[in-house]
N, C-alpha and C positions, 0 to 999 in steps of 0.2 A: 479407641483411636490411640494411637500413640502421639507423645508430643511433636514429634518429627512433622507426620501428618497433619496435626495441627497447625504447627507454624508455616507449613507449605501452604496449606487452605487461607491462612492470616496474609501469606506473602502475595499469594495470588488475589485474593480480594484488595489489598491496597495496589497492586498493580493495575487490576480493572479499574480502580476508581481514579489512579493518576492517569490512565488511557483516556477514559471519559473526560475528566477537566481538560486534558491537551487537545481534544477532538472539539472542545467547544471553542479553545484559543482557534485552533484552526477554522472552524466554522466562521469565526470573526476576522480572519486572515491576521491574526497574530503569530504569526510564523516566526517572529522574531523572538519571542517570549516562548515559543513551543520547542523550537528547536534543543536550546539547552536542558531543558527538562528531558525530553526525548534522550538524549545522549547521556544524561545523568541515569534514567530508567536502564537504558542499553548496560551501562557499565553494572547494573545490580542484577538486570537479567539478561546474561548476554545470549545471543540468538534467539530471541523472543520474535515470532515472526509479526505480531500485532506491532511492535515497536519500529521494527525496519518498515511496515507499511507506513506508521505515522510520518515517519521522516520522510517516505517518498511522496506523502501527501505534500507534508510543508513544503518540500522544494517544488513540489509540481506548483502549488499554489502561489508560491512565491516567483516562478517562472512568469505567469500571467502579469505580474505587477512589474516585470523586469522594464527597464528603460530603454535599452539597446539588446540586439540579436545575440552578441556574444554572451551576455549574463542570461539571457533565456534560457539560450542552448546549454550553457554550463550547468544551470539547477534542472534542467531537463534531464541531462545526463545523470544528477546525482539522485533524480527522482526514478531514473531507469533503473540505476544501480541498487535503488534501494528496493524498488518492487521487486528486484532479481534476488535481494537477500531473503525478503519475505516469503516467496515462491521457494526458494531452497530451504529454508528453515522450519517451513510447514509441515509437520509429520503426523497429525492427527486427523481422523475423520472431522472433528470440529474445524478445522482450520481450510475446509472445503469451501463455504463461503468469502474468506479473504482470499484463498487461489483466485476464484472466480473473479472477483473484483479487481485483483492485483493483473491477472492477466489483462483483462480489458483495459486498464488504466494504462497498461504498457503499451498494448495494441492503440492505443489512442496518440500518446507520445510518439511513437513509431510512425504512426500515419501521418501525423502533422509533420515530422521530421522529413518526409517524402523516402521512408524506407518500408514502403509497400509490403516486400515480402515477409519481411521479421513483423509487422504487422498483423498479416493475415495468419502466421504461425500463432500469434500471441491470442487473437479473436479466437482462433480454432482451439486452442488450450482449453481456454473459457468455456467455450461450448460445450468441450468434450467430458469436463465435470457434470454437466446436466444443468437443469434448472433446479439448484439448491435455494434452499431459502435463505435469504439475504443476500445473494449472490448479484453475478449481473448478467445472465444469461442472455436475457432478453437485449440488454445494451450492445453485447457481443454481437449478437445474431444482426442487430440494426445496422452495427458499423462494420461488419462483415459484408453486408449488402452493399454499403455504400463503396466499398472497395472494390466489389465485383461485381459491377453493374449486370 
């Protein structure tokens, strides 16, 4: 192995550890702490789909705690944008579970915002990936059925 490959592996391991820690913050609804860490990671790893996905989750979780509709809708808009960045940044076969979850999350947000046609397309995109391990295939199928009785 070359030194460059070793450094790349170490960088990837550090990123994985940081994302795991941030996901714990998000599970605890500590999105105010999570977001600056994610932005710093994005500066170090531009275009990393998992960082965009986590930023989207942070915005989505914070939207559920919003005190007014305007704040909620702004945060949902940020979540949608970051899910789209995650989808557009995903490149490898390893990203299929992330794509599945991102499309399903986008579909849920779009359905909530009463953008039914866009929501259906997002759920269909998730379903088209198949039932990938750690994906959201079943959720997408269930959500799509609810939109199309």
